[in-house]
C-alpha positions in Angstrom: 88.3 115.8 10.9 89.4 118.5 8.8 87.0 117.5 6.5 84.2 118.1 8.9 85.3 121.6 9.3 84.8 122.1 5.6 81.1 120.9 5.8 80.0 124.3 7.0 77.8 126.4 4.7 80.4 128.0 2.4 82.4 124.7 2.3 79.4 122.8 1.1 78.6 125.4 -1.5 82.3 125.3 -2.7 82.1 121.5 -2.8 78.8 121.6 -4.8 80.3 124.1 -7.1 83.4 122.0 -7.7 81.1 118.9 -8.3 79.0 120.9 -10.7 82.0 122.2 -12.6 83.5 118.6 -12.8 80.2 117.5 -14.2 80.1 120.2 -16.7 83.7 119.4 -17.7 82.7 115.7 -18.2 79.6 116.8 -20.3 81.7 119.2 -22.3 84.4 116.6 -23.0 81.5 114.3 -24.4 80.1 117.1 -26.5 83.5 117.9 -27.8 84.0 114.4 -28.9 80.5 114.2 -30.5 81.1 117.4 -32.5 84.7 116.3 -33.6 83.1 113.1 -34.9 80.4 115.2 -36.6 83.0 117.4 -38.1 85.0 114.5 -39.4 81.9 113.0 -41.0 81.0 116.4 -42.7 84.5 116.7 -43.9 84.3 113.2 -45.4 80.9 114.1 -47.0 82.2 117.3 -48.4 85.3 115.6 -49.9 83.0 113.0 -51.4 80.8 115.7 -52.9 83.8 117.6 -54.3 85.1 114.4 -55.8 81.8 113.6 -57.3 81.5 117.2 -58.8 85.0 116.8 -60.2 84.0 113.6 -61.9 80.8 115.1 -63.3 82.8 118.0 -64.7 85.3 115.6 -66.3 82.4 113.5 -67.7 80.8 116.6 -69.2 84.0 117.8 -70.7 84.7 114.4 -72.2 81.2 114.2 -73.7 81.5 117.7 -75.1 84.8 116.8 -76.8 83.3 113.5 -78.0 80.3 115.4 -79.5 82.5 118.1 -81.1 84.6 115.4 -82.8 81.4 113.7 -84.1 80.2 117.1 -85.3 83.5 117.7 -87.1 83.3 114.2 -88.7 79.6 114.7 -89.6 80.4 118.1 -91.1 83.2 116.6 -93.2 80.9 113.8 -94.4 78.2 116.2 -95.4 80.7 118.6 -97.1 82.0 115.5 -99.1 78.6 114.5 -100.2 77.7 118.0 -101.2 81.0 118.4 -103.2 80.2 115.1 -105.0 76.8 116.2 -105.9 78.2 119.6 -107.1 80.8 117.9 -109.3 78.2 115.4 -110.7 75.8 118.3 -111.4 78.2 120.5 -113.0 79.5 117.7 -115.2 76.0 116.5 -116.2 75.0 120.2 -117.0 78.1 120.8 -119.1 77.5 117.4 -121.0 73.9 118.1 -121.7 74.6 121.6 -122.9 77.3 120.3 -125.2 74.8 117.8 -126.6 72.2 120.4 -127.1 74.7 122.8 -128.8 75.9 120.0 -131.1 72.4 119.2 -132.1 71.6 122.8 -132.7 74.7 123.2 -134.9 73.7 120.2 -136.9 70.2 121.6 -137.4 71.2 125.0 -138.4 70.7 126.1 -142.0 73.9 127.0 -143.8 72.7 130.8 -144.0 72.0 131.2 -140.3 74.6 132.5 -137.9 74.9 131.8 -134.2 74.0 134.6 -131.8 77.4 134.0 -129.9 79.9 132.3 -132.2 82.5 131.9 -129.5 82.8 128.4 -128.0 82.8 128.9 -124.2 82.0 126.6 -121.3 79.2 128.7 -120.2 75.8 129.3 -121.8 76.1 132.0 -124.5 74.3 135.2 -124.2 71.9 135.9 -127.1 73.0 138.7 -129.3 71.6 140.5 -132.2 71.6 138.3 -135.2 72.9 139.6 -138.6 69.4 139.4 -139.9 68.0 141.8 -137.2 67.2 144.5 -139.7 65.2 142.2 -141.9 62.2 140.1 -141.2 62.0 138.0 -138.1 63.0 134.4 -138.4 60.1 132.2 -139.4 58.8 129.7 -136.9 57.2 126.5 -137.7 53.7 125.9 -136.6 53.6 126.2 -132.7 57.5 126.3 -132.6 60.1 128.7 -131.6 62.7 130.0 -134.1 65.8 127.8 -133.9 67.9 130.4 -132.1 65.3 130.9 -129.4 64.8 127.2 -129.3 68.4 126.7 -128.4 68.2 129.4 -125.6 65.1 127.7 -124.3 66.7 124.3 -124.4 69.7 125.6 -122.5 67.5 127.3 -119.9 65.4 124.1 -119.5 68.6 122.0 -119.1 69.7 124.6 -116.5 66.5 124.4 -114.6 66.4 120.6 -114.8 69.9 120.3 -113.5 69.1 122.8 -110.7 66.2 120.8 -109.7 68.3 117.7 -109.6 71.0 119.5 -107.6 68.5 120.7 -105.1 67.0 117.2 -104.7 70.4 115.8 -104.3 71.3 118.4 -101.6 68.0 117.9 -99.9 68.6 114.1 -99.7 71.8 114.6 -97.5 70.8 114.0 -93.9 73.1 116.2 -91.9 72.2 114.2 -88.7 72.8 110.8 -90.2 76.1 110.5 -88.4 75.1 112.2 -85.2 75.0 110.1 -82.1 71.6 109.6 -80.6 70.8 111.8 -77.6 69.6 110.0 -74.5 
């Protein structure tokens, strides 16, 4: 019977308010559970993304290190090839000059003197001949004087070896050892 006394206007309003608050509490509990689940899912997604990013960074670093090592190996290969070409060209140049000078020395007349009598490894510089005060050295028909012929031969050999050297250097493919890019 006491309960009936509470069923008056303010009692019903209080009971309705209590029921509404209880209903809101139940709804809020459901919402809280829902958002906790969502939060956990988002945390897992974020952790997965962070792990994927870390793996991507590690992959890029490994690829960069591999490319750098390949570049160093390729540069060493190219430098070795260039060095071989340089040595071969220098040897061939010196050998051809020695042959040309020996031929010139064998062809010289006994009264002629060399422009640079010193025996050096480099091409001699033309000097003033002893006969500079006299008449010019006679040339055969359509031929250079023998001293000028030696200088011209040396320059021709030098240019020929330079052309061979340039062709050899140009034949080196600096990208031959480079890995193919996807």
